[in-house]
VONU-802163 format. One record per atom (N, C-alpha, C): atom name; x, y, z. Coordinates in Angstrom, 3 decimals. Layout:
<sites>
+----+----------+----------+----------+
: at :       px :       py :       pz :
+----+----------+----------+----------+
: CA :        X :        Y :        Z :
...
+----+----------+----------+----------+
</sites>
This chain:
<sites>
+----+----------+----------+----------+
: at :       px :       py :       pz :
+----+----------+----------+----------+
:  N :  136.203 :  110.402 :   96.847 :
: CA :  134.723 :  110.397 :   97.156 :
:  C :  134.411 :  109.012 :   97.827 :
:  N :  133.535 :  109.144 :   98.878 :
: CA :  133.232 :  108.022 :   99.665 :
:  C :  132.214 :  107.189 :   98.925 :
:  N :  132.337 :  105.843 :   99.013 :
: CA :  131.378 :  104.975 :   98.383 :
:  C :  130.269 :  104.564 :   99.317 :
:  N :  130.368 :  104.994 :  100.674 :
: CA :  129.412 :  104.749 :  101.615 :
:  C :  128.403 :  105.915 :  101.500 :
:  N :  127.072 :  105.554 :  101.474 :
: CA :  125.950 :  106.578 :  101.423 :
:  C :  126.162 :  107.546 :  102.584 :
:  N :  125.807 :  108.809 :  102.365 :
: CA :  125.815 :  109.846 :  103.330 :
:  C :  124.411 :  110.208 :  103.793 :
:  N :  124.335 :  110.591 :  105.055 :
: CA :  123.089 :  111.123 :  105.582 :
:  C :  123.363 :  112.402 :  106.334 :
:  N :  122.317 :  113.188 :  106.353 :
: CA :  122.468 :  114.496 :  107.093 :
:  C :  121.771 :  114.296 :  108.468 :
:  N :  122.519 :  114.856 :  109.481 :
: CA :  122.057 :  114.681 :  110.875 :
:  C :  121.984 :  116.015 :  111.473 :
:  N :  120.913 :  116.385 :  112.121 :
: CA :  120.808 :  117.607 :  112.931 :
:  C :  121.056 :  117.186 :  114.400 :
:  N :  122.047 :  117.934 :  114.983 :
: CA :  122.389 :  117.717 :  116.396 :
:  C :  121.974 :  118.908 :  117.206 :
:  N :  121.187 :  118.549 :  118.320 :
: CA :  120.751 :  119.605 :  119.211 :
:  C :  121.542 :  119.409 :  120.501 :
:  N :  122.246 :  120.497 :  120.890 :
: CA :  122.957 :  120.495 :  122.115 :
:  C :  122.197 :  121.162 :  123.297 :
:  N :  121.990 :  120.497 :  124.308 :
: CA :  121.067 :  121.051 :  125.476 :
:  C :  121.819 :  121.165 :  126.676 :
:  N :  121.309 :  122.075 :  127.546 :
: CA :  121.969 :  122.249 :  128.881 :
:  C :  120.968 :  122.484 :  129.918 :
:  N :  121.329 :  122.306 :  131.193 :
: CA :  120.488 :  122.621 :  132.320 :
:  C :  121.435 :  123.147 :  133.324 :
:  N :  121.105 :  124.320 :  133.892 :
: CA :  121.929 :  125.005 :  134.784 :
:  C :  121.525 :  124.990 :  136.223 :
:  N :  120.272 :  124.545 :  136.452 :
: CA :  119.781 :  124.386 :  137.807 :
:  C :  118.851 :  123.217 :  137.862 :
:  N :  118.721 :  122.625 :  139.051 :
: CA :  117.807 :  121.564 :  139.195 :
:  C :  116.364 :  121.900 :  138.959 :
:  N :  115.667 :  121.092 :  138.004 :
: CA :  114.339 :  121.386 :  137.869 :
:  C :  113.328 :  120.984 :  138.947 :
:  N :  112.193 :  121.527 :  139.103 :
: CA :  111.336 :  121.165 :  140.149 :
:  C :  110.297 :  120.029 :  139.775 :
:  N :  110.131 :  119.764 :  138.540 :
: CA :  109.130 :  118.987 :  138.017 :
:  C :  109.517 :  117.496 :  137.666 :
:  N :  110.424 :  116.896 :  138.426 :
: CA :  110.832 :  115.613 :  138.046 :
:  C :  109.893 :  114.562 :  138.355 :
:  N :  109.958 :  113.565 :  137.487 :
: CA :  109.009 :  112.356 :  137.661 :
:  C :  109.796 :  111.321 :  138.331 :
:  N :  109.811 :  111.296 :  139.648 :
: CA :  110.639 :  110.436 :  140.463 :
:  C :  109.914 :  109.152 :  140.944 :
:  N :  108.746 :  109.091 :  140.689 :
: CA :  107.947 :  107.896 :  140.977 :
:  C :  107.855 :  106.945 :  139.714 :
:  N :  108.141 :  105.688 :  139.926 :
: CA :  107.962 :  104.753 :  138.819 :
:  C :  106.616 :  104.814 :  138.171 :
:  N :  106.460 :  104.738 :  136.857 :
: CA :  105.120 :  104.786 :  136.190 :
:  C :  104.264 :  103.775 :  136.951 :
:  N :  102.917 :  104.179 :  137.106 :
: CA :  102.014 :  103.337 :  137.849 :
:  C :  101.999 :  101.830 :  137.397 :
:  N :  102.228 :  101.022 :  138.431 :
: CA :  102.212 :   99.511 :  138.085 :
:  C :  103.477 :   99.003 :  137.605 :
:  N :  104.509 :   99.854 :  137.488 :
: CA :  105.788 :   99.263 :  136.837 :
:  C :  106.774 :   98.942 :  138.086 :
:  N :  107.227 :   97.781 :  138.023 :
: CA :  108.273 :   97.317 :  139.103 :
:  C :  109.663 :   97.591 :  138.526 :
:  N :  110.129 :   98.761 :  139.003 :
: CA :  111.488 :   99.160 :  138.451 :
:  C :  112.511 :   99.285 :  139.557 :
:  N :  113.750 :   99.202 :  139.093 :
: CA :  114.928 :   99.441 :  140.031 :
:  C :  115.935 :  100.199 :  139.134 :
:  N :  116.626 :  101.125 :  139.668 :
: CA :  117.735 :  101.764 :  139.014 :
:  C :  118.997 :  101.498 :  139.737 :
:  N :  119.864 :  100.795 :  139.143 :
: CA :  121.059 :  100.302 :  139.954 :
:  C :  122.339 :  100.817 :  139.145 :
:  N :  123.296 :  101.313 :  139.838 :
: CA :  124.477 :  101.713 :  139.269 :
:  C :  125.415 :  100.431 :  138.948 :
:  N :  125.888 :  100.378 :  137.843 :
: CA :  126.829 :   99.238 :  137.445 :
:  C :  128.263 :   99.779 :  137.598 :
:  N :  128.892 :   99.391 :  138.684 :
: CA :  130.230 :   99.833 :  138.962 :
:  C :  131.139 :   99.122 :  138.118 :
:  N :  131.939 :   99.857 :  137.272 :
: CA :  132.930 :   99.167 :  136.362 :
:  C :  132.332 :   98.049 :  135.592 :
:  N :  131.367 :   98.220 :  134.810 :
: CA :  130.687 :   97.214 :  134.055 :
:  C :  131.609 :   96.572 :  133.143 :
:  N :  131.430 :   95.196 :  132.779 :
: CA :  132.206 :   94.545 :  131.914 :
:  C :  131.895 :   95.210 :  130.502 :
:  N :  132.913 :   95.058 :  129.604 :
: CA :  132.696 :   95.593 :  128.235 :
:  C :  131.515 :   94.810 :  127.512 :
:  N :  131.458 :   93.506 :  127.794 :
: CA :  130.378 :   92.746 :  127.100 :
:  C :  129.048 :   93.176 :  127.535 :
:  N :  128.758 :   93.464 :  128.809 :
: CA :  127.552 :   93.900 :  129.351 :
:  C :  127.224 :   95.315 :  128.794 :
:  N :  128.210 :   96.173 :  128.776 :
: CA :  127.970 :   97.533 :  128.268 :
:  C :  127.598 :   97.451 :  126.739 :
:  N :  128.412 :   96.578 :  125.919 :
: CA :  128.082 :   96.445 :  124.502 :
:  C :  126.669 :   95.849 :  124.356 :
:  N :  126.232 :   94.885 :  125.177 :
: CA :  124.876 :   94.468 :  125.042 :
:  C :  123.837 :   95.603 :  125.166 :
:  N :  124.076 :   96.452 :  126.270 :
: CA :  123.110 :   97.559 :  126.426 :
:  C :  123.242 :   98.653 :  125.289 :
:  N :  124.422 :   98.995 :  124.954 :
: CA :  124.594 :   99.934 :  123.948 :
:  C :  124.071 :   99.573 :  122.585 :
:  N :  124.497 :   98.388 :  122.234 :
: CA :  124.043 :   97.810 :  120.810 :
:  C :  122.532 :   97.654 :  120.765 :
:  N :  122.037 :   97.023 :  121.803 :
: CA :  120.548 :   96.698 :  121.845 :
:  C :  119.820 :   97.979 :  121.912 :
:  N :  120.055 :   98.938 :  122.709 :
: CA :  119.386 :  100.206 :  122.833 :
:  C :  119.619 :  101.092 :  121.556 :
:  N :  120.773 :  101.103 :  121.108 :
: CA :  121.202 :  102.074 :  120.069 :
:  C :  120.910 :  101.601 :  118.713 :
:  N :  120.782 :  100.305 :  118.439 :
: CA :  120.531 :   99.892 :  117.112 :
:  C :  119.432 :  100.610 :  116.390 :
:  N :  118.190 :  100.762 :  116.894 :
: CA :  117.176 :  101.403 :  116.148 :
:  C :  117.570 :  102.929 :  115.791 :
:  N :  118.422 :  103.421 :  116.619 :
: CA :  118.754 :  104.950 :  116.437 :
:  C :  120.149 :  105.053 :  115.854 :
:  N :  120.703 :  104.042 :  115.328 :
: CA :  121.956 :  104.015 :  114.569 :
:  C :  123.144 :  104.550 :  115.470 :
:  N :  123.189 :  104.167 :  116.709 :
: CA :  124.303 :  104.443 :  117.585 :
:  C :  125.469 :  103.689 :  116.976 :
:  N :  126.577 :  104.395 :  116.764 :
: CA :  127.667 :  103.655 :  116.194 :
:  C :  129.079 :  103.992 :  116.826 :
:  N :  129.131 :  105.153 :  117.500 :
: CA :  130.459 :  105.567 :  117.867 :
:  C :  131.084 :  104.707 :  118.914 :
:  N :  130.476 :  104.060 :  119.741 :
: CA :  131.033 :  103.157 :  120.704 :
:  C :  131.339 :  101.796 :  120.029 :
:  N :  130.644 :  101.509 :  118.997 :
: CA :  130.864 :  100.277 :  118.308 :
:  C :  132.261 :  100.129 :  117.661 :
:  N :  132.719 :  101.290 :  117.213 :
: CA :  134.003 :  101.328 :  116.528 :
:  C :  135.250 :  101.288 :  117.486 :
:  N :  134.894 :  101.426 :  118.766 :
: CA :  135.991 :  101.464 :  119.803 :
:  C :  136.477 :   99.941 :  120.026 :
:  N :  137.810 :   99.862 :  120.272 :
: CA :  138.321 :   98.530 :  120.688 :
:  C :  137.760 :   98.303 :  122.148 :
:  N :  137.808 :   97.017 :  122.608 :
: CA :  137.477 :   96.806 :  124.018 :
:  C :  138.280 :   97.565 :  124.945 :
:  N :  139.561 :   97.681 :  124.664 :
: CA :  140.476 :   98.415 :  125.589 :
:  C :  140.037 :   99.910 :  125.625 :
:  N :  139.758 :  100.483 :  124.460 :
: CA :  139.343 :  101.940 :  124.468 :
:  C :  138.046 :  102.097 :  125.212 :
:  N :  137.092 :  101.227 :  124.917 :
: CA :  135.759 :  101.364 :  125.612 :
:  C :  135.923 :  101.041 :  127.126 :
:  N :  136.758 :  100.076 :  127.508 :
: CA :  136.913 :   99.744 :  128.904 :
:  C :  137.519 :  101.055 :  129.664 :
:  N :  138.451 :  101.765 :  129.033 :
: CA :  139.016 :  102.975 :  129.615 :
:  C :  138.007 :  104.035 :  129.953 :
:  N :  136.928 :  104.113 :  129.009 :
: CA :  135.860 :  105.022 :  129.281 :
:  C :  134.901 :  104.564 :  130.400 :
:  N :  134.305 :  103.474 :  130.233 :
: CA :  133.344 :  102.970 :  131.104 :
:  C :  133.774 :  102.502 :  132.424 :
:  N :  134.987 :  102.222 :  132.621 :
: CA :  135.527 :  101.847 :  133.924 :
:  C :  136.245 :  103.032 :  134.608 :
:  N :  136.155 :  104.190 :  134.071 :
: CA :  136.678 :  105.436 :  134.617 :
:  C :  135.889 :  105.703 :  135.916 :
:  N :  136.547 :  106.054 :  136.993 :
: CA :  135.851 :  106.379 :  138.304 :
:  C :  134.857 :  107.535 :  138.075 :
:  N :  135.032 :  108.447 :  137.120 :
: CA :  134.198 :  109.598 :  136.877 :
:  C :  133.184 :  109.350 :  135.756 :
:  N :  132.931 :  108.165 :  135.356 :
: CA :  131.934 :  107.740 :  134.388 :
:  C :  130.993 :  106.822 :  135.127 :
:  N :  129.735 :  107.071 :  135.147 :
: CA :  128.790 :  106.309 :  135.952 :
:  C :  127.743 :  105.774 :  134.934 :
:  N :  127.520 :  104.445 :  135.081 :
: CA :  126.431 :  103.710 :  134.262 :
:  C :  125.319 :  103.331 :  135.218 :
:  N :  124.158 :  103.751 :  134.863 :
: CA :  123.028 :  103.315 :  135.660 :
:  C :  122.026 :  102.434 :  134.727 :
:  N :  121.605 :  101.345 :  135.315 :
: CA :  120.826 :  100.396 :  134.566 :
:  C :  119.457 :  100.409 :  135.082 :
:  N :  118.398 :  100.614 :  134.300 :
: CA :  117.043 :  100.587 :  134.748 :
:  C :  116.635 :   99.127 :  134.445 :
:  N :  116.098 :   98.485 :  135.531 :
: CA :  115.579 :   97.086 :  135.458 :
:  C :  113.926 :   97.236 :  135.643 :
:  N :  113.313 :   96.459 :  134.830 :
: CA :  111.926 :   96.256 :  134.989 :
:  C :  111.585 :   94.784 :  135.147 :
:  N :  110.924 :   94.493 :  136.263 :
: CA :  110.743 :   93.068 :  136.640 :
:  C :  112.036 :   92.279 :  136.623 :
:  N :  113.138 :   92.872 :  136.982 :
: CA :  114.368 :   92.123 :  137.118 :
:  C :  115.191 :   92.096 :  135.724 :
:  N :  114.618 :   92.594 :  134.666 :
: CA :  115.201 :   92.587 :  133.374 :
:  C :  115.794 :   93.926 :  133.000 :
:  N :  116.962 :   94.017 :  132.383 :
: CA :  117.452 :   95.314 :  131.979 :
:  C :  116.453 :   95.911 :  130.929 :
:  N :  116.058 :   97.142 :  131.184 :
: CA :  115.106 :   97.867 :  130.336 :
:  C :  115.744 :   99.193 :  129.667 :
:  N :  116.907 :   99.582 :  130.292 :
: CA :  117.460 :  100.816 :  129.621 :
:  C :  118.713 :  101.142 :  130.506 :
:  N :  119.419 :  102.169 :  130.085 :
: CA :  120.504 :  102.679 :  130.790 :
:  C :  120.776 :  104.096 :  130.520 :
:  N :  121.578 :  104.703 :  131.411 :
: CA :  122.114 :  106.079 :  131.245 :
:  C :  123.531 :  106.127 :  131.652 :
:  N :  124.310 :  106.967 :  130.980 :
: CA :  125.713 :  107.074 :  131.261 :
:  C :  126.050 :  108.520 :  131.547 :
:  N :  126.612 :  108.747 :  132.716 :
: CA :  127.053 :  110.104 :  133.120 :
:  C :  128.497 :  110.203 :  133.030 :
:  N :  128.942 :  111.299 :  132.304 :
: CA :  130.445 :  111.588 :  132.245 :
:  C :  130.688 :  112.765 :  133.110 :
:  N :  131.394 :  112.484 :  134.293 :
: CA :  131.794 :  113.516 :  135.269 :
:  C :  133.185 :  113.907 :  135.113 :
:  N :  133.888 :  113.637 :  134.024 :
: CA :  135.282 :  113.903 :  133.978 :
:  C :  135.722 :  115.374 :  133.838 :
:  N :  134.688 :  116.281 :  133.546 :
: CA :  135.019 :  117.639 :  133.532 :
:  C :  134.567 :  118.266 :  134.821 :
:  N :  135.513 :  119.026 :  135.467 :
: CA :  135.168 :  119.579 :  136.784 :
:  C :  133.827 :  120.414 :  136.710 :
:  N :  132.948 :  120.196 :  137.551 :
: CA :  131.702 :  120.967 :  137.810 :
:  C :  130.701 :  120.883 :  136.612 :
:  N :  130.899 :  120.098 :  135.613 :
: CA :  130.038 :  119.889 :  134.519 :
:  C :  129.787 :  118.416 :  134.349 :
:  N :  128.603 :  117.992 :  134.094 :
: CA :  128.319 :  116.642 :  133.954 :
:  C :  127.552 :  116.462 :  132.601 :
:  N :  127.988 :  115.532 :  131.780 :
: CA :  127.368 :  115.239 :  130.568 :
:  C :  126.615 :  113.907 :  130.509 :
:  N :  125.344 :  113.910 :  130.192 :
: CA :  124.592 :  112.766 :  130.049 :
:  C :  124.968 :  112.253 :  128.618 :
:  N :  125.934 :  111.302 :  128.666 :
: CA :  126.602 :  110.852 :  127.406 :
:  C :  125.611 :  109.934 :  126.572 :
:  N :  124.932 :  109.113 :  127.224 :
: CA :  123.977 :  108.153 :  126.634 :
:  C :  122.830 :  107.904 :  127.534 :
:  N :  121.690 :  107.706 :  126.910 :
: CA :  120.518 :  107.276 :  127.610 :
:  C :  119.526 :  106.619 :  126.656 :
:  N :  118.904 :  105.568 :  127.034 :
: CA :  117.890 :  105.031 :  126.203 :
:  C :  117.264 :  103.740 :  126.827 :
:  N :  116.337 :  103.288 :  126.104 :
: CA :  115.571 :  102.020 :  126.491 :
:  C :  115.720 :  100.943 :  125.593 :
:  N :  115.715 :   99.812 :  125.973 :
: CA :  115.675 :   98.638 :  125.111 :
:  C :  114.365 :   98.661 :  124.334 :
:  N :  114.307 :   98.420 :  123.040 :
: CA :  113.144 :   98.593 :  122.330 :
:  C :  111.842 :   97.968 :  122.822 :
:  N :  111.913 :   96.817 :  123.549 :
: CA :  110.796 :   96.216 :  124.055 :
:  C :  110.109 :   97.060 :  125.188 :
:  N :  110.723 :   98.041 :  125.664 :
: CA :  110.207 :   98.752 :  126.809 :
:  C :  109.851 :  100.226 :  126.426 :
:  N :  110.037 :  100.570 :  125.137 :
: CA :  109.611 :  101.888 :  124.653 :
:  C :  108.073 :  101.977 :  124.702 :
:  N :  107.539 :  103.155 :  125.023 :
: CA :  106.079 :  103.379 :  125.049 :
:  C :  105.439 :  103.005 :  126.385 :
:  N :  106.252 :  102.738 :  127.404 :
: CA :  105.755 :  102.396 :  128.687 :
:  C :  106.068 :  103.539 :  129.786 :
:  N :  106.342 :  104.678 :  129.237 :
: CA :  106.585 :  105.875 :  130.176 :
:  C :  107.841 :  105.619 :  131.027 :
:  N :  108.737 :  104.725 :  130.690 :
: CA :  109.967 :  104.540 :  131.415 :
:  C :  111.041 :  105.563 :  131.139 :
:  N :  111.014 :  106.116 :  129.859 :
: CA :  111.973 :  107.045 :  129.393 :
:  C :  112.043 :  108.390 :  130.362 :
:  N :  110.856 :  108.997 :  130.471 :
: CA :  110.805 :  110.259 :  131.287 :
:  C :  111.183 :  109.883 :  132.787 :
:  N :  110.775 :  108.661 :  133.259 :
: CA :  111.098 :  108.307 :  134.577 :
:  C :  112.657 :  108.044 :  134.750 :
:  N :  113.274 :  107.352 :  133.748 :
: CA :  114.672 :  107.196 :  133.815 :
:  C :  115.420 :  108.474 :  133.777 :
:  N :  114.982 :  109.404 :  132.831 :
: CA :  115.621 :  110.645 :  132.707 :
:  C :  115.518 :  111.523 :  134.025 :
:  N :  114.381 :  111.539 :  134.563 :
: CA :  114.147 :  112.352 :  135.774 :
:  C :  115.065 :  111.767 :  136.928 :
:  N :  115.123 :  110.434 :  137.040 :
: CA :  115.891 :  109.825 :  137.998 :
:  C :  117.387 :  110.169 :  137.853 :
:  N :  117.896 :  110.226 :  136.690 :
: CA :  119.219 :  110.579 :  136.376 :
:  C :  119.537 :  111.987 :  136.634 :
:  N :  118.609 :  112.872 :  136.249 :
: CA :  118.753 :  114.331 :  136.552 :
:  C :  118.917 :  114.483 :  138.061 :
:  N :  118.068 :  113.791 :  138.815 :
: CA :  118.037 :  113.865 :  140.288 :
:  C :  119.429 :  113.457 :  140.826 :
:  N :  120.044 :  112.339 :  140.261 :
: CA :  121.343 :  111.874 :  140.672 :
:  C :  122.283 :  112.986 :  140.309 :
:  N :  122.267 :  113.525 :  139.100 :
: CA :  123.299 :  114.631 :  138.634 :
:  C :  123.342 :  115.740 :  139.683 :
:  N :  122.160 :  116.204 :  140.013 :
: CA :  122.133 :  117.444 :  140.907 :
:  C :  122.527 :  117.154 :  142.291 :
:  N :  122.603 :  115.894 :  142.651 :
: CA :  123.167 :  115.500 :  144.048 :
:  C :  124.643 :  115.918 :  144.048 :
:  N :  125.302 :  115.956 :  142.910 :
: CA :  126.756 :  116.336 :  142.817 :
:  C :  126.920 :  117.938 :  142.785 :
:  N :  125.861 :  118.611 :  142.657 :
: CA :  125.911 :  120.069 :  142.657 :
:  C :  126.701 :  120.590 :  141.501 :
:  N :  126.592 :  120.135 :  140.216 :
: CA :  127.359 :  120.720 :  139.163 :
:  C :  126.865 :  122.166 :  138.865 :
:  N :  127.608 :  122.790 :  137.995 :
: CA :  127.170 :  124.058 :  137.474 :
:  C :  126.426 :  123.935 :  136.245 :
:  N :  126.493 :  122.784 :  135.629 :
: CA :  125.804 :  122.543 :  134.347 :
:  C :  125.677 :  121.090 :  134.067 :
:  N :  124.561 :  120.719 :  133.449 :
: CA :  124.319 :  119.346 :  132.933 :
:  C :  124.017 :  119.402 :  131.473 :
:  N :  124.766 :  118.680 :  130.694 :
: CA :  124.559 :  118.766 :  129.225 :
:  C :  124.152 :  117.467 :  128.636 :
:  N :  123.609 :  117.502 :  127.522 :
: CA :  123.247 :  116.266 :  126.705 :
:  C :  123.042 :  116.705 :  125.267 :
:  N :  123.259 :  115.830 :  124.363 :
: CA :  122.853 :  116.213 :  122.949 :
:  C :  121.961 :  115.047 :  122.416 :
:  N :  121.202 :  115.486 :  121.433 :
: CA :  120.353 :  114.454 :  120.796 :
:  C :  120.327 :  114.765 :  119.350 :
:  N :  120.048 :  113.895 :  118.485 :
: CA :  120.116 :  114.161 :  117.071 :
:  C :  118.807 :  113.729 :  116.306 :
:  N :  118.786 :  114.038 :  115.095 :
: CA :  117.617 :  113.605 :  114.340 :
:  C :  117.542 :  112.153 :  114.037 :
:  N :  118.469 :  111.346 :  114.362 :
: CA :  118.451 :  109.893 :  114.299 :
:  C :  117.877 :  109.250 :  115.537 :
:  N :  117.798 :  109.991 :  116.671 :
: CA :  117.197 :  109.420 :  117.872 :
:  C :  115.714 :  109.288 :  117.861 :
:  N :  115.185 :  108.716 :  118.876 :
: CA :  113.697 :  108.518 :  119.000 :
:  C :  113.056 :  109.910 :  118.678 :
:  N :  112.006 :  109.993 :  117.904 :
: CA :  111.322 :  111.258 :  117.630 :
:  C :  110.911 :  112.096 :  118.835 :
:  N :  110.690 :  111.404 :  120.021 :
: CA :  110.252 :  112.115 :  121.175 :
:  C :  111.388 :  112.561 :  122.063 :
:  N :  112.601 :  112.137 :  121.738 :
: CA :  113.802 :  112.395 :  122.648 :
:  C :  113.942 :  113.910 :  122.948 :
:  N :  113.997 :  114.777 :  121.970 :
: CA :  114.196 :  116.184 :  122.189 :
:  C :  113.096 :  116.726 :  123.071 :
:  N :  111.856 :  116.378 :  122.790 :
: CA :  110.794 :  116.898 :  123.592 :
:  C :  110.801 :  116.488 :  125.030 :
:  N :  111.258 :  115.272 :  125.322 :
: CA :  111.293 :  114.690 :  126.664 :
:  C :  112.457 :  115.452 :  127.427 :
:  N :  113.489 :  115.693 :  126.746 :
: CA :  114.700 :  116.452 :  127.330 :
:  C :  114.163 :  117.847 :  127.749 :
:  N :  113.425 :  118.476 :  126.780 :
: CA :  113.046 :  119.822 :  127.141 :
:  C :  111.939 :  119.864 :  128.207 :
:  N :  111.066 :  118.882 :  128.216 :
: CA :  109.982 :  118.785 :  129.235 :
:  C :  110.646 :  118.554 :  130.627 :
:  N :  111.755 :  117.972 :  130.659 :
: CA :  112.433 :  117.676 :  131.943 :
:  C :  113.323 :  118.865 :  132.304 :
:  N :  113.419 :  119.866 :  131.561 :
: CA :  114.117 :  121.121 :  131.986 :
:  C :  115.401 :  121.520 :  131.188 :
:  N :  115.698 :  120.784 :  130.174 :
: CA :  116.796 :  121.154 :  129.241 :
:  C :  116.376 :  122.121 :  128.292 :
:  N :  117.413 :  123.033 :  127.983 :
: CA :  117.210 :  124.107 :  126.982 :
:  C :  118.320 :  123.999 :  125.906 :
:  N :  117.873 :  124.133 :  124.646 :
: CA :  118.857 :  124.013 :  123.515 :
:  C :  119.711 :  125.258 :  123.526 :
:  N :  121.023 :  125.051 :  123.416 :
: CA :  122.005 :  126.112 :  123.463 :
:  C :  122.808 :  126.174 :  122.094 :
:  N :  122.646 :  125.194 :  121.354 :
: CA :  123.324 :  125.106 :  119.962 :
:  C :  122.718 :  123.983 :  119.138 :
:  N :  122.892 :  124.153 :  117.830 :
: CA :  122.295 :  123.172 :  116.974 :
:  C :  123.186 :  123.272 :  115.690 :
:  N :  123.526 :  122.057 :  115.191 :
: CA :  124.186 :  122.071 :  113.860 :
:  C :  123.802 :  120.845 :  113.066 :
:  N :  124.196 :  120.887 :  111.736 :
: CA :  123.912 :  119.892 :  110.860 :
:  C :  125.201 :  119.343 :  110.402 :
:  N :  125.235 :  117.961 :  110.358 :
: CA :  126.519 :  117.360 :  109.893 :
:  C :  126.086 :  116.302 :  108.836 :
:  N :  127.000 :  116.012 :  107.948 :
: CA :  126.822 :  114.920 :  106.937 :
:  C :  127.715 :  113.810 :  107.480 :
:  N :  127.274 :  112.622 :  107.663 :
: CA :  128.158 :  111.563 :  108.071 :
:  C :  127.868 :  110.321 :  107.202 :
:  N :  128.788 :  109.367 :  107.197 :
: CA :  128.607 :  108.107 :  106.614 :
:  C :  127.418 :  107.465 :  107.199 :
:  N :  126.551 :  106.878 :  106.453 :
: CA :  125.393 :  106.193 :  106.916 :
:  C :  125.782 :  104.961 :  107.806 :
:  N :  125.569 :  105.055 :  109.103 :
: CA :  125.971 :  103.942 :  109.932 :
:  C :  125.498 :  102.594 :  109.591 :
:  N :  124.231 :  102.470 :  108.899 :
: CA :  123.760 :  101.281 :  108.441 :
:  C :  124.807 :  100.531 :  107.496 :
:  N :  125.549 :  101.351 :  106.809 :
: CA :  126.517 :  100.780 :  105.798 :
:  C :  127.940 :  100.766 :  106.210 :
:  N :  128.086 :  101.443 :  107.377 :
: CA :  129.522 :  101.460 :  107.792 :
:  C :  129.827 :  100.764 :  109.066 :
:  N :  128.920 :  100.706 :  110.043 :
: CA :  129.233 :  100.353 :  111.387 :
:  C :  128.382 :   99.206 :  111.870 :
:  N :  127.114 :   99.153 :  111.452 :
: CA :  126.128 :   98.296 :  112.045 :
:  C :  126.067 :   96.929 :  111.359 :
+----+----------+----------+----------+
</sites>
């Protein structure tokens, strides 16, 4: 029996099979933003983004990877990291996994806590969806869970994703195991 507290997590699996028409591709009014691809980012920069963005939502899966394991993922030619900057400061990021032919997975996406609530999330997601469809995949996938921002699922759905599966898992509480 585990001595680490357990928590129940509901995971929603979403997909998009065609480019939506209602993307928010203009930066929110008054926001000075840039979306820049980080080609083969350093592990330390990636960990900064992942840990800072993911801490409130208990992201832990990449924390347990060694630097070599993480480097093999984020420096793969078919994994793309896009960093959203606001006034020259990193505000969020998105990670696209293009390692499956004709299918792209939005592996991670989020904002640094200081930038939540400024309408940058829907803008970042719309921009990433636009990039994805430039590759002409047959399918774009993403998953979100009950530990993520409470508006995450709704934002994904508003941008054109549909739930195709949902399940409940019991996991070791990341606050006691990994964070």
